[in-house]
C-alpha positions in Angstrom: 0.0 0.0 0.0 1.3 3.5 -0.8 0.1 7.0 -1.5 -0.7 8.2 -5.0 0.1 11.6 -6.4 -3.4 13.0 -5.7 -3.0 12.0 -2.0 0.6 13.2 -1.6 -0.1 16.7 -3.0 -2.2 18.0 -0.1 -0.1 16.2 2.5 3.1 17.8 1.1 1.4 21.2 1.0 0.6 21.0 4.7 4.2 19.7 5.3 5.7 22.6 3.4 3.6 25.2 5.3 4.7 23.7 8.7 8.4 23.6 7.6 8.2 27.2 6.6 6.8 28.1 10.0 9.6 26.2 11.7 7.3 23.6 13.3 8.5 20.5 11.4 11.9 19.6 10.0 11.8 16.1 8.6 9.4 13.4 7.3 9.3 9.7 6.4 7.0 7.7 4.2 6.3 4.1 5.0 4.3 1.6 2.9 3.1 -1.5 4.6 1.1 -4.4 3.2 -2.3 -3.0 4.5 -1.6 0.7 5.1 0.6 3.7 4.4 2.0 6.3 6.7 3.5 9.8 6.3 5.3 10.7 9.6 6.6 14.2 10.4 9.3 15.0 12.9 10.2 18.2 14.8 13.9 17.2 14.8 15.8 14.6 12.9 16.0 11.4 15.1 13.0 12.2 17.3 9.9 10.1 17.5 7.2 11.2 15.0 5.3 14.4 16.0 2.3 13.4 13.9 1.4 10.6 11.6 -1.0 10.7 8.6 -2.2 7.2 7.9 -4.2 5.7 5.0 -6.0 2.5 6.0 -8.3 1.4 3.1 -9.7 -1.4 5.2 -11.4 1.2 7.4 -12.9 3.2 4.5 -16.4 1.9 5.0 -16.4 2.2 8.8 -14.5 5.1 10.3 -12.8 6.4 7.2 -9.5 5.5 5.6 -7.6 8.6 6.7 -6.3 9.5 10.2 -4.0 12.0 11.8 -2.4 10.6 14.9 -0.7 12.6 17.6 2.6 12.1 19.4 1.2 9.9 22.1 -0.8 7.7 19.7 -4.1 9.5 20.1 -6.3 9.9 17.0 -6.7 13.6 16.4 -9.0 13.3 13.4 -10.4 10.5 11.3 -12.5 10.6 8.2 -13.1 9.6 4.6 -11.9 12.8 3.0 -8.2 13.6 3.2 -8.6 17.4 2.9 -11.1 17.4 5.8 -8.7 15.3 7.9 -5.8 17.6 7.2 -7.7 20.6 8.5 -6.6 19.6 12.0 -3.4 21.4 11.2 -5.0 24.7 10.3 -5.4 27.7 12.6 -3.9 26.4 15.8 -0.6 25.6 17.3 0.0 22.3 18.9 2.0 21.8 22.1 3.0 18.7 24.0 1.2 18.4 27.4 3.1 16.5 30.0 
């Protein structure tokens, strides 16, 4: 499983905006047998700050797309990628300990 170009475009737009603001510095793309993941990092070598996952098996239930936070919590899930990526608009995230 992997992302196609139509899916990567909006993800990379959000990534570019966050890099320009100094929030994110690195990313990785993983393709597994059943799902794909785009992970973003605040610093190289850290654990992922956020993960954008595509799980087609969940498309008819909860939606194939999910944004997952640093502690593994699901911040947004849905069927439309653009709607799910709106979680990054208009607010700054901070880690609560």
